Backbone as JSON Lines, residues from 0, in Angstrom:
{"i":0,"aa":"M","n":[66.54,127.69,177.39],"ca":[67.7,126.81,177.25],"c":[67.37,125.59,176.38]}
{"i":1,"aa":"V","n":[66.16,125.03,176.6],"ca":[65.77,123.86,175.82],"c":[65.67,124.2,174.34]}
{"i":2,"aa":"R","n":[65.05,125.37,174.08],"ca":[64.91,125.79,172.69],"c":[66.26,126.04,172.06]}
{"i":3,"aa":"F","n":[67.19,126.61,172.82],"ca":[68.54,126.87,172.32],"c":[69.26,125.57,172.02]}
{"i":4,"aa":"A","n":[69.09,124.58,172.91],"ca":[69.74,123.28,172.71],"c":[69.18,122.59,171.47]}
{"i":5,"aa":"L","n":[67.85,122.69,171.31],"ca":[67.25,122.09,170.12],"c":[67.73,122.75,168.85]}
{"i":6,"aa":"L","n":[67.9,124.08,168.9],"ca":[68.39,124.81,167.74],"c":[69.8,124.36,167.38]}
{"i":7,"aa":"R","n":[70.65,124.17,168.42],"ca":[72.01,123.71,168.17],"c":[72.0,122.31,167.55]}
{"i":8,"aa":"M","n":[71.1,121.46,168.04],"ca":[71.01,120.11,167.47],"c":[70.56,120.15,166.02]}
{"i":9,"aa":"D","n":[69.59,121.05,165.72],"ca":[69.12,121.18,164.33],"c":[70.25,121.65,163.42]}
{"i":10,"aa":"L","n":[71.03,122.61,163.91],"ca":[72.14,123.13,163.1],"c":[73.2,122.05,162.87]}
{"i":11,"aa":"K","n":[73.47,121.28,163.93],"ca":[74.46,120.2,163.8],"c":[73.96,119.15,162.8]}
{"i":12,"aa":"F","n":[72.65,118.83,162.87],"ca":[72.08,117.86,161.95],"c":[72.16,118.34,160.51]}
{"i":13,"aa":"L","n":[71.86,119.65,160.33],"ca":[71.94,120.21,158.98],"c":[73.37,120.16,158.45]}
{"i":14,"aa":"R","n":[74.32,120.47,159.36],"ca":[75.72,120.44,158.93],"c":[76.13,119.04,158.51]}
{"i":15,"aa":"W","n":[75.74,118.05,159.3],"ca":[76.04,116.65,158.97],"c":[75.35,116.26,157.65]}
{"i":16,"aa":"S","n":[74.13,116.72,157.46],"ca":[73.38,116.39,156.24],"c":[74.08,116.95,155.0]}
{"i":17,"aa":"W","n":[74.51,118.21,155.11],"ca":[75.22,118.82,153.99],"c":[76.54,118.12,153.71]}
{"i":18,"aa":"M","n":[77.24,117.75,154.76],"ca":[78.51,117.04,154.6],"c":[78.29,115.68,153.93]}
{"i":19,"aa":"A","n":[77.22,114.99,154.38],"ca":[76.92,113.68,153.79],"c":[76.54,113.83,152.31]}
{"i":20,"aa":"M","n":[75.74,114.87,152.01],"ca":[75.34,115.12,150.64],"c":[76.54,115.45,149.75]}
{"i":21,"aa":"A","n":[77.44,116.28,150.3],"ca":[78.64,116.65,149.54],"c":[79.5,115.43,149.27]}
{"i":22,"aa":"A","n":[79.65,114.56,150.27],"ca":[80.45,113.35,150.09],"c":[79.83,112.43,149.05]}
{"i":23,"aa":"L","n":[78.49,112.34,149.08],"ca":[77.79,111.51,148.1],"c":[78.0,112.04,146.69]}
{"i":24,"aa":"L","n":[77.86,113.36,146.52],"ca":[78.04,113.95,145.2],"c":[79.46,113.77,144.69]}
{"i":25,"aa":"I","n":[80.44,113.94,145.6],"ca":[81.84,113.75,145.21],"c":[82.07,112.3,144.78]}
{"i":26,"aa":"G","n":[81.48,111.37,145.54],"ca":[81.62,109.95,145.21],"c":[80.99,109.62,143.86]}
{"i":27,"aa":"L","n":[79.81,110.17,143.6],"ca":[79.14,109.92,142.33],"c":[79.95,110.49,141.16]}
{"i":28,"aa":"A","n":[80.5,111.7,141.37],"ca":[81.3,112.32,140.32],"c":[82.56,111.51,140.04]}
{"i":29,"aa":"A","n":[83.19,111.01,141.11],"ca":[84.4,110.19,140.94],"c":[84.08,108.9,140.21]}
{"i":30,"aa":"A","n":[82.94,108.29,140.55],"ca":[82.55,107.04,139.9],"c":[82.27,107.26,138.42]}
{"i":31,"aa":"A","n":[81.59,108.38,138.12],"ca":[81.3,108.7,136.72],"c":[82.58,108.94,135.94]}
{"i":32,"aa":"E","n":[83.53,109.64,136.58],"ca":[84.81,109.9,135.93],"c":[85.57,108.61,135.68]}
{"i":33,"aa":"Q","n":[85.5,107.69,136.65],"ca":[86.18,106.41,136.51],"c":[85.57,105.6,135.38]}
{"i":34,"aa":"R","n":[84.23,105.62,135.28],"ca":[83.57,104.9,134.19],"c":[83.96,105.49,132.84]}
{"i":35,"aa":"E","n":[84.06,106.82,132.78],"ca":[84.44,107.48,131.53],"c":[85.86,107.12,131.15]}
{"i":36,"aa":"E","n":[86.76,107.1,132.13],"ca":[88.15,106.74,131.87],"c":[88.23,105.3,131.38]}
{"i":37,"aa":"S","n":[87.43,104.4,131.99],"ca":[87.43,103.0,131.58],"c":[86.97,102.87,130.13]}
{"i":38,"aa":"A","n":[85.93,103.64,129.78],"ca":[85.43,103.61,128.4],"c":[86.47,104.13,127.43]}
{"i":39,"aa":"M","n":[87.23,105.14,127.84],"ca":[88.28,105.69,126.99],"c":[89.4,104.68,126.79]}
{"i":40,"aa":"E","n":[89.68,103.9,127.83],"ca":[90.78,102.93,127.78],"c":[90.38,101.66,127.03]}
{"i":41,"aa":"K","n":[89.11,101.45,126.81],"ca":[88.63,100.22,126.17],"c":[89.16,100.12,124.74]}
{"i":42,"aa":"P","n":[89.82,99.02,124.41],"ca":[90.32,98.88,123.04],"c":[89.18,98.68,122.05]}
{"i":43,"aa":"L","n":[89.46,98.96,120.79],"ca":[88.46,98.75,119.75],"c":[88.14,97.26,119.62]}
{"i":44,"aa":"P","n":[86.91,96.92,119.27],"ca":[86.55,95.52,119.11],"c":[87.17,94.94,117.84]}
{"i":45,"aa":"D","n":[87.34,93.64,117.83],"ca":[87.87,92.96,116.64],"c":[86.72,92.68,115.69]}
{"i":46,"aa":"V","n":[86.33,93.69,114.93],"ca":[85.19,93.55,114.02],"c":[85.64,93.01,112.67]}
{"i":47,"aa":"A","n":[84.74,92.31,112.01],"ca":[85.01,91.79,110.67],"c":[84.99,92.94,109.66]}
{"i":48,"aa":"L","n":[85.91,92.88,108.72],"ca":[86.02,93.9,107.67],"c":[86.08,93.22,106.31]}
{"i":49,"aa":"K","n":[85.78,93.98,105.25],"ca":[85.92,93.47,103.89],"c":[86.6,94.52,103.03]}
{"i":50,"aa":"R","n":[87.66,94.12,102.36],"ca":[88.42,95.03,101.5],"c":[87.61,95.39,100.26]}
{"i":51,"aa":"L","n":[88.07,96.45,99.57],"ca":[87.4,96.87,98.34],"c":[87.41,95.76,97.29]}
{"i":52,"aa":"D","n":[88.43,94.89,97.33],"ca":[88.49,93.8,96.36],"c":[87.69,92.58,96.8]}
{"i":53,"aa":"G","n":[86.96,92.7,97.91],"ca":[86.11,91.62,98.38],"c":[86.77,90.67,99.35]}
{"i":54,"aa":"K","n":[88.07,90.8,99.59],"ca":[88.76,89.89,100.5],"c":[88.38,90.18,101.95]}
{"i":55,"aa":"A","n":[88.25,89.11,102.74],"ca":[87.9,89.25,104.16],"c":[89.1,89.76,104.94]}
{"i":56,"aa":"D","n":[88.82,90.58,105.93],"ca":[89.85,91.14,106.79],"c":[89.22,91.34,108.16]}
{"i":57,"aa":"S","n":[90.0,91.8,109.12],"ca":[89.45,92.1,110.45],"c":[90.29,93.17,111.11]}
{"i":58,"aa":"L","n":[89.69,93.87,112.03],"ca":[90.42,94.9,112.75],"c":[91.53,94.28,113.6]}
{"i":59,"aa":"G","n":[91.27,93.06,114.08],"ca":[92.26,92.38,114.89],"c":[93.55,92.09,114.15]}
{"i":60,"aa":"A","n":[93.49,92.03,112.82],"ca":[94.7,91.78,112.03],"c":[95.71,92.91,112.15]}
{"i":61,"aa":"Y","n":[95.25,94.08,112.62],"ca":[96.12,95.25,112.73],"c":[96.56,95.49,114.18]}
{"i":62,"aa":"R","n":[96.3,94.51,115.03],"ca":[96.7,94.65,116.43],"c":[98.21,94.86,116.53]}
{"i":63,"aa":"G","n":[98.63,95.79,117.36],"ca":[100.04,96.1,117.51],"c":[100.52,97.23,116.63]}
{"i":64,"aa":"Q","n":[99.66,97.67,115.69],"ca":[100.01,98.79,114.83],"c":[99.36,100.07,115.34]}
{"i":65,"aa":"V","n":[99.96,101.18,115.0],"ca":[99.34,102.49,115.2],"c":[98.46,102.73,113.98]}
{"i":66,"aa":"L","n":[97.21,103.12,114.19],"ca":[96.25,103.25,113.1],"c":[95.67,104.65,113.0]}
{"i":67,"aa":"L","n":[95.41,105.06,111.77],"ca":[94.62,106.27,111.53],"c":[93.4,105.82,110.74]}
{"i":68,"aa":"I","n":[92.23,105.85,111.39],"ca":[90.98,105.4,110.78],"c":[90.27,106.63,110.2]}
{"i":69,"aa":"V","n":[89.92,106.55,108.91],"ca":[89.37,107.72,108.2],"c":[88.18,107.3,107.35]}
{"i":70,"aa":"N","n":[87.06,108.03,107.46],"ca":[85.96,107.84,106.53],"c":[86.18,108.75,105.32]}
{"i":71,"aa":"V","n":[86.24,108.17,104.15],"ca":[86.69,108.88,102.96],"c":[85.58,109.0,101.91]}
{"i":72,"aa":"A","n":[85.79,109.88,100.94],"ca":[84.83,110.07,99.85],"c":[85.57,110.63,98.63]}
{"i":73,"aa":"S","n":[85.08,110.28,97.45],"ca":[85.77,110.63,96.21],"c":[85.38,111.97,95.62]}
{"i":74,"aa":"E","n":[84.26,112.56,96.07],"ca":[83.77,113.8,95.47],"c":[83.61,114.9,96.51]}
{"i":75,"aa":"C","n":[84.49,114.92,97.47],"ca":[84.43,115.87,98.59],"c":[85.53,116.92,98.42]}
{"i":76,"aa":"G","n":[85.32,118.08,99.02],"ca":[86.36,119.1,99.0],"c":[87.62,118.66,99.71]}
{"i":77,"aa":"Y","n":[87.48,117.66,100.61],"ca":[88.65,117.15,101.33],"c":[89.29,115.94,100.64]}
{"i":78,"aa":"T","n":[88.76,115.54,99.48],"ca":[89.29,114.36,98.79],"c":[90.79,114.44,98.53]}
{"i":79,"aa":"P","n":[91.37,115.62,98.23],"ca":[92.83,115.67,98.05],"c":[93.63,115.22,99.26]}
{"i":80,"aa":"Q","n":[92.98,115.08,100.42],"ca":[93.7,114.55,101.59],"c":[94.16,113.12,101.38]}
{"i":81,"aa":"Y","n":[93.63,112.44,100.37],"ca":[94.13,111.11,100.03],"c":[95.65,111.15,99.84]}
{"i":82,"aa":"K","n":[96.12,112.21,99.21],"ca":[97.56,112.33,98.95],"c":[98.34,112.35,100.26]}
{"i":83,"aa":"G","n":[97.87,113.13,101.24],"ca":[98.54,113.2,102.53],"c":[98.44,111.9,103.3]}
{"i":84,"aa":"L","n":[97.29,111.23,103.19],"ca":[97.13,109.95,103.87],"c":[98.1,108.9,103.32]}
{"i":85,"aa":"Q","n":[98.23,108.87,101.99],"ca":[99.17,107.94,101.38],"c":[100.61,108.29,101.78]}
{"i":86,"aa":"A","n":[100.91,109.59,101.87],"ca":[102.26,110.01,102.28],"c":[102.56,109.54,103.7]}
{"i":87,"aa":"L","n":[101.58,109.65,104.6],"ca":[101.76,109.14,105.96],"c":[102.03,107.64,105.95]}
{"i":88,"aa":"Y","n":[101.24,106.93,105.17],"ca":[101.39,105.47,105.1],"c":[102.77,105.09,104.59]}
{"i":89,"aa":"T","n":[103.21,105.76,103.53],"ca":[104.53,105.48,102.97],"c":[105.64,105.79,103.97]}
{"i":90,"aa":"R","n":[105.47,106.88,104.69],"ca":[106.49,107.34,105.64],"c":[106.63,106.44,106.85]}
{"i":91,"aa":"Y","n":[105.51,105.91,107.35],"ca":[105.54,105.23,108.65],"c":[105.22,103.74,108.61]}
{"i":92,"aa":"R","n":[104.83,103.19,107.48],"ca":[104.33,101.8,107.49],"c":[105.39,100.8,107.95]}
{"i":93,"aa":"D","n":[106.65,101.05,107.64],"ca":[107.69,100.11,108.06],"c":[107.94,100.14,109.56]}
{"i":94,"aa":"R","n":[107.37,101.13,110.24],"ca":[107.52,101.24,111.69],"c":[106.27,100.73,112.42]}
{"i":95,"aa":"G","n":[105.32,100.18,111.66],"ca":[104.13,99.63,112.29],"c":[102.96,100.58,112.31]}
{"i":96,"aa":"F","n":[102.75,101.28,111.2],"ca":[101.64,102.24,111.09],"c":[100.81,101.9,109.87]}
{"i":97,"aa":"S","n":[99.51,102.13,109.97],"ca":[98.65,101.95,108.81],"c":[97.49,102.95,108.83]}
{"i":98,"aa":"V","n":[97.08,103.36,107.66],"ca":[95.84,104.12,107.47],"c":[94.78,103.11,107.06]}
{"i":99,"aa":"L","n":[93.6,103.22,107.64],"ca":[92.47,102.38,107.26],"c":[91.37,103.28,106.71]}
{"i":100,"aa":"G","n":[91.06,103.11,105.43],"ca":[90.08,103.97,104.77],"c":[88.72,103.31,104.65]}
{"i":101,"aa":"F","n":[87.68,104.05,105.04],"ca":[86.31,103.55,105.0],"c":[85.45,104.49,104.14]}
{"i":102,"aa":"P","n":[85.28,104.18,102.86],"ca":[84.43,105.02,102.01],"c":[82.99,105.05,102.53]}
{"i":103,"aa":"S","n":[82.39,106.23,102.45],"ca":[81.01,106.38,102.92],"c":[80.29,107.41,102.07]}
{"i":104,"aa":"N","n":[79.03,107.14,101.82],"ca":[78.19,108.05,101.03],"c":[77.25,108.86,101.92]}
{"i":105,"aa":"D","n":[77.54,108.91,103.21],"ca":[76.62,109.52,104.17],"c":[76.55,111.04,104.08]}
{"i":106,"aa":"F","n":[77.6,111.67,103.61],"ca":[77.66,113.13,103.64],"c":[77.63,113.7,102.22]}
{"i":107,"aa":"G","n":[76.51,114.34,101.9],"ca":[76.4,114.98,100.59],"c":[76.4,114.02,99.42]}
{"i":108,"aa":"K","n":[76.18,112.74,99.67],"ca":[76.21,111.72,98.61],"c":[77.49,111.85,97.78]}
{"i":109,"aa":"Q","n":[78.61,112.01,98.48],"ca":[79.87,112.29,97.81],"c":[80.73,111.05,97.56]}
{"i":110,"aa":"E","n":[80.16,109.87,97.82],"ca":[80.84,108.62,97.48],"c":[79.83,107.68,96.82]}
{"i":111,"aa":"P","n":[79.39,108.02,95.59],"ca":[78.32,107.25,94.95],"c":[78.8,105.99,94.24]}
{"i":112,"aa":"G","n":[80.11,105.84,94.04],"ca":[80.63,104.74,93.22],"c":[80.58,103.39,93.89]}
{"i":113,"aa":"S","n":[80.78,102.36,93.08],"ca":[80.89,101.0,93.58],"c":[82.28,100.81,94.2]}
{"i":114,"aa":"D","n":[82.46,99.7,94.89],"ca":[83.77,99.42,95.48],"c":[84.85,99.38,94.41]}
{"i":115,"aa":"R","n":[84.54,98.78,93.27],"ca":[85.52,98.71,92.18],"c":[85.86,100.1,91.66]}
{"i":116,"aa":"E","n":[84.84,100.94,91.51],"ca":[85.08,102.3,91.03],"c":[85.89,103.12,92.03]}
{"i":117,"aa":"I","n":[85.61,102.93,93.31],"ca":[86.36,103.65,94.35],"c":[87.83,103.23,94.32]}
{"i":118,"aa":"A","n":[88.09,101.93,94.23],"ca":[89.46,101.44,94.18],"c":[90.21,102.0,92.97]}
{"i":119,"aa":"K","n":[89.56,102.01,91.81],"ca":[90.18,102.52,90.59],"c":[90.48,104.01,90.73]}
{"i":120,"aa":"F","n":[89.55,104.77,91.29],"ca":[89.74,106.21,91.48],"c":[90.92,106.49,92.4]}
{"i":121,"aa":"C","n":[90.99,105.78,93.5],"ca":[92.05,106.02,94.49],"c":[93.43,105.68,93.93]}
{"i":122,"aa":"R","n":[93.53,104.59,93.18],"ca":[94.81,104.21,92.6],"c":[95.24,105.19,91.52]}
{"i":123,"aa":"A","n":[94.29,105.54,90.64],"ca":[94.62,106.38,89.48],"c":[94.97,107.8,89.87]}
{"i":124,"aa":"N","n":[94.28,108.34,90.87],"ca":[94.46,109.76,91.21],"c":[95.43,110.02,92.35]}
{"i":125,"aa":"Y","n":[95.56,109.07,93.26],"ca":[96.38,109.32,94.46],"c":[97.35,108.19,94.79]}
{"i":126,"aa":"G","n":[97.38,107.16,93.95],"ca":[98.3,106.06,94.2],"c":[98.1,105.38,95.55]}
{"i":127,"aa":"V","n":[96.86,105.28,95.98],"ca":[96.57,104.75,97.32],"c":[96.96,103.28,97.42]}
{"i":128,"aa":"E","n":[97.75,102.98,98.44],"ca":[98.18,101.61,98.72],"c":[97.71,101.12,100.09]}
{"i":129,"aa":"F","n":[97.27,102.04,100.95],"ca":[96.87,101.62,102.3],"c":[95.53,100.87,102.24]}
{"i":130,"aa":"P","n":[95.22,100.08,103.25],"ca":[93.99,99.27,103.23],"c":[92.74,100.14,103.1]}
{"i":131,"aa":"M","n":[91.9,99.77,102.14],"ca":[90.62,100.42,101.92],"c":[89.53,99.36,101.99]}
{"i":132,"aa":"F","n":[88.43,99.72,102.61],"ca":[87.38,98.74,102.87],"c":[86.09,99.1,102.13]}
{"i":133,"aa":"T","n":[85.23,98.12,102.03],"ca":[84.0,98.3,101.28],"c":[83.19,99.48,101.81]}
{"i":134,"aa":"R","n":[82.49,100.14,100.91],"ca":[81.71,101.32,101.3],"c":[80.74,100.96,102.42]}
{"i":135,"aa":"C","n":[80.63,101.86,103.4],"ca":[79.81,101.54,104.57],"c":[79.1,102.8,105.08]}
{"i":136,"aa":"V","n":[78.16,102.57,105.97],"ca":[77.43,103.64,106.66],"c":[78.2,103.95,107.95]}
{"i":137,"aa":"V","n":[78.37,105.24,108.24],"ca":[79.08,105.63,109.46],"c":[78.2,106.38,110.45]}
{"i":138,"aa":"L","n":[76.94,106.58,110.1],"ca":[76.02,107.3,110.97],"c":[74.79,106.47,111.3]}
{"i":139,"aa":"G","n":[74.26,106.67,112.51],"ca":[72.97,106.12,112.87],"c":[72.95,104.64,113.19]}
{"i":140,"aa":"E","n":[71.74,104.09,113.26],"ca":[71.54,102.7,113.68],"c":[72.15,101.71,112.7]}
{"i":141,"aa":"D","n":[72.24,102.1,111.42],"ca":[72.77,101.19,110.41],"c":[74.28,101.33,110.23]}
{"i":142,"aa":"A","n":[74.92,102.09,111.11],"ca":[76.36,102.31,110.98],"c":[77.14,101.01,111.12]}
{"i":143,"aa":"H","n":[78.28,100.98,110.48],"ca":[79.22,99.85,110.61],"c":[79.55,99.66,112.09]}
{"i":144,"aa":"P","n":[79.71,98.41,112.55],"ca":[80.0,98.17,113.97],"c":[81.18,98.98,114.51]}
{"i":145,"aa":"L","n":[82.2,99.19,113.69],"ca":[83.34,100.0,114.14],"c":[82.9,101.42,114.46]}
{"i":146,"aa":"Y","n":[82.08,102.0,113.58],"ca":[81.65,103.38,113.79],"c":[80.59,103.5,114.88]}
{"i":147,"aa":"R","n":[79.82,102.46,115.11],"ca":[78.91,102.49,116.25],"c":[79.72,102.51,117.55]}
{"i":148,"aa":"D","n":[80.79,101.74,117.58],"ca":[81.64,101.72,118.77],"c":[82.29,103.09,118.98]}
{"i":149,"aa":"L","n":[82.81,103.67,117.92],"ca":[83.46,104.98,118.04],"c":[82.48,106.04,118.54]}
{"i":150,"aa":"A","n":[81.27,106.03,118.0],"ca":[80.27,107.03,118.38],"c":[79.84,106.88,119.83]}
{"i":151,"aa":"S","n":[79.91,105.66,120.36],"ca":[79.43,105.4,121.73],"c":[80.42,105.82,122.8]}
{"i":152,"aa":"R","n":[81.63,106.17,122.42],"ca":[82.65,106.49,123.41],"c":[82.46,107.9,123.97]}
{"i":153,"aa":"P","n":[83.04,108.15,125.15],"ca":[82.93,109.5,125.73],"c":[83.59,110.55,124.83]}
{"i":154,"aa":"K","n":[83.08,111.75,124.89],"ca":[83.73,112.84,124.16],"c":[85.05,113.18,124.83]}
{"i":155,"aa":"P","n":[86.03,113.67,124.08],"ca":[85.97,114.18,122.71],"c":[86.1,113.12,121.63]}
{"i":156,"aa":"I","n":[86.28,111.84,122.0],"ca":[86.4,110.81,120.97],"c":[85.02,110.46,120.41]}
{"i":157,"aa":"G","n":[84.05,110.28,121.28],"ca":[82.74,109.81,120.87],"c":[81.88,110.88,120.21]}
{"i":158,"aa":"G","n":[80.67,110.45,119.85],"ca":[79.75,111.33,119.13],"c":[79.75,111.0,117.65]}
{"i":159,"aa":"D","n":[78.74,111.48,116.95],"ca":[78.61,111.2,115.52],"c":[79.76,111.78,114.72]}
{"i":160,"aa":"V","n":[80.11,111.08,113.65],"ca":[81.04,111.64,112.66],"c":[80.39,112.88,112.06]}
{"i":161,"aa":"T","n":[81.18,113.92,111.85],"ca":[80.61,115.19,111.39],"c":[80.64,115.38,109.88]}
{"i":162,"aa":"W","n":[81.64,114.75,109.21],"ca":[81.77,114.9,107.76],"c":[82.82,113.92,107.26]}
{"i":163,"aa":"N","n":[83.02,113.92,105.96],"ca":[84.05,113.08,105.37],"c":[85.44,113.45,105.9]}
{"i":164,"aa":"F","n":[86.31,112.47,105.97],"ca":[87.71,112.62,106.37],"c":[87.89,113.01,107.83]}
{"i":165,"aa":"E","n":[86.97,112.54,108.66],"ca":[87.18,112.58,110.11],"c":[88.22,111.5,110.44]}
{"i":166,"aa":"K","n":[89.11,111.8,111.38],"ca":[90.24,110.9,111.62],"c":[90.3,110.49,113.1]}
{"i":167,"aa":"Y","n":[90.51,109.18,113.32],"ca":[90.67,108.64,114.65],"c":[92.05,107.99,114.74]}
{"i":168,"aa":"L","n":[92.82,108.38,115.74],"ca":[94.16,107.84,115.93],"c":[94.11,106.77,117.02]}
{"i":169,"aa":"V","n":[94.67,105.59,116.72],"ca":[94.59,104.43,117.6],"c":[96.0,103.98,117.95]}
{"i":170,"aa":"D","n":[96.24,103.7,119.24],"ca":[97.57,103.27,119.65],"c":[97.76,101.77,119.43]}
{"i":171,"aa":"R","n":[98.94,101.27,119.77],"ca":[99.27,99.86,119.5],"c":[98.38,98.89,120.29]}
{"i":172,"aa":"D","n":[97.79,99.36,121.37],"ca":[96.92,98.52,122.19],"c":[95.46,98.6,121.76]}
{"i":173,"aa":"G","n":[95.18,99.3,120.68],"ca":[93.82,99.39,120.18],"c":[92.98,100.46,120.84]}
{"i":174,"aa":"R","n":[93.6,101.34,121.61],"ca":[92.86,102.42,122.27],"c":[92.81,103.66,121.38]}
{"i":175,"aa":"V","n":[91.64,104.26,121.29],"ca":[91.49,105.48,120.48],"c":[91.97,106.66,121.32]}
{"i":176,"aa":"V","n":[93.04,107.3,120.89],"ca":[93.68,108.32,121.71],"c":[93.43,109.75,121.22]}
{"i":177,"aa":"A","n":[92.94,109.9,119.98],"ca":[92.71,111.25,119.47],"c":[91.72,111.19,118.32]}
{"i":178,"aa":"R","n":[91.02,112.3,118.14],"ca":[90.09,112.47,117.03],"c":[90.37,113.82,116.39]}
{"i":179,"aa":"F","n":[90.45,113.83,115.06],"ca":[90.77,115.05,114.34],"c":[89.64,115.4,113.37]}
{"i":180,"aa":"D","n":[89.24,116.66,113.37],"ca":[88.19,117.13,112.48],"c":[88.63,117.01,111.02]}
{"i":181,"aa":"P","n":[87.67,116.98,110.09],"ca":[88.01,116.81,108.68],"c":[89.0,117.84,108.14]}
{"i":182,"aa":"E","n":[88.92,119.07,108.63],"ca":[89.82,120.11,108.1],"c":[91.26,119.96,108.55]}
{"i":183,"aa":"V","n":[91.5,119.12,109.55],"ca":[92.88,118.87,109.99],"c":[93.52,117.91,108.99]}
{"i":184,"aa":"T","n":[94.52,118.38,108.28],"ca":[95.12,117.57,107.22],"c":[96.04,116.49,107.81]}
{"i":185,"aa":"P","n":[96.3,115.43,107.03],"ca":[97.21,114.39,107.52],"c":[98.61,114.89,107.84]}
{"i":186,"aa":"E","n":[99.04,115.97,107.18],"ca":[100.39,116.49,107.4],"c":[100.48,117.41,108.61]}
{"i":187,"aa":"D","n":[99.35,117.73,109.21],"ca":[99.33,118.66,110.34],"c":[100.19,118.11,111.48]}
{"i":188,"aa":"P","n":[101.03,118.94,112.08],"ca":[101.87,118.47,113.2],"c":[101.08,117.88,114.35]}
{"i":189,"aa":"R","n":[99.83,118.31,114.53],"ca":[99.01,117.72,115.59],"c":[98.79,116.23,115.34]}
{"i":190,"aa":"V","n":[98.79,115.85,114.06],"ca":[98.63,114.44,113.7],"c":[99.98,113.74,113.73]}
{"i":191,"aa":"T","n":[100.95,114.28,113.02],"ca":[102.24,113.58,112.88],"c":[102.99,113.48,114.2]}
{"i":192,"aa":"N","n":[102.9,114.5,115.04],"ca":[103.6,114.43,116.33],"c":[103.06,113.31,117.2]}
{"i":193,"aa":"Q","n":[101.74,113.15,117.19],"ca":[101.16,112.07,118.0],"c":[101.48,110.69,117.41]}
{"i":194,"aa":"I","n":[101.51,110.61,116.08],"ca":[101.89,109.34,115.45],"c":[103.3,108.95,115.87]}
{"i":195,"aa":"E","n":[104.21,109.92,115.83],"ca":[105.6,109.66,116.22],"c":[105.68,109.16,117.66]}
{"i":196,"aa":"Q","n":[104.93,109.79,118.54],"ca":[104.94,109.38,119.96],"c":[104.42,107.96,120.13]}
{"i":197,"aa":"L","n":[103.35,107.64,119.42],"ca":[102.76,106.31,119.55],"c":[103.65,105.24,118.94]}
{"i":198,"aa":"L","n":[104.34,105.56,117.87],"ca":[105.23,104.59,117.23],"c":[106.44,104.28,118.11]}
{"i":199,"aa":"A","n":[106.78,105.2,118.99],"ca":[107.91,104.99,119.89],"c":[107.6,103.97,120.98]}
{"i":200,"aa":"A","n":[106.33,103.69,121.2],"ca":[105.93,102.72,122.22],"c":[106.19,101.3,121.72]}
{"i":201,"aa":"P","n":[106.56,100.38,122.61],"ca":[106.8,98.98,122.19],"c":[105.52,98.3,121.75]}
{"i":202,"aa":"R","n":[105.67,97.35,120.88],"ca":[104.51,96.56,120.46],"c":[104.04,95.69,121.63]}
{"i":203,"aa":"P","n":[102.74,95.49,121.79],"ca":[102.26,94.61,122.86],"c":[102.68,93.17,122.61]}
{"i":204,"aa":"D","n":[102.76,92.39,123.66],"ca":[103.13,90.98,123.55],"c":[102.15,90.25,122.62]}
{"i":205,"aa":"G","n":[102.71,89.45,121.75],"ca":[101.88,88.65,120.85],"c":[101.45,89.35,119.59]}
{"i":206,"aa":"A","n":[101.81,90.64,119.44],"ca":[101.4,91.38,118.25],"c":[102.44,91.26,117.15]}
C-alpha cells in the first residue's frame, strides 16, 4: 500500500510538473509573439536624409503620408520599374502618397554613377519627380540607418535586402506594413490595392 501511494504521488507530481512546464512554454511563446508584434508596430525612426541635389531632408517630413521605399539602380534588369514608380507617384501624390528612392551600388555594382549622374538619368529616361536621395549602402554594418532599421525588424518585413528594387510599404503612422520582392512591379495589384487601403485611412493628428 505504501509503495502504491508513493507511486500515485510520483505520478501526480509528474503531471503537475508537465502542466507547469506547458504553462511556462505557452507564456514564453506568448511573450515572444507580443514582442514581435510590438516590433512590427514600431514606426520608422525620423532619420536624416539628403536629396540627390544635396538638400537636407528627413523621414519625419513625410509623416502622415503613405510611402513606398525602394532601393533603386540605373543599370539593373528592374530599372524600367522607374516608369511604374513614377506612375504611382503621379496617380496618388495628391492623396498623400510618395515614393522614396534610395540609389545603391550594393548589388552587381549596378549604380556606379554620382548623385548628379543618377538624377540626370532618372529625369531623362523616366521623368522621375518623386523624392530621390543620395546614393547609400543598404546592406551590412555600413548600411544607411533607415535600412539598418528595416533589416532589424521581424520577418517577413525584416532581413537583408535581396536585390535592387525591393519595396517597403509604410502607412500614415510610419509603420511598415508590407514588403515586396524586386520582381513585384509597382503596377501589381498586390501593391496598388494595399496603397488604396492605406490612403483611405485618416491622417494622424498633427500630420
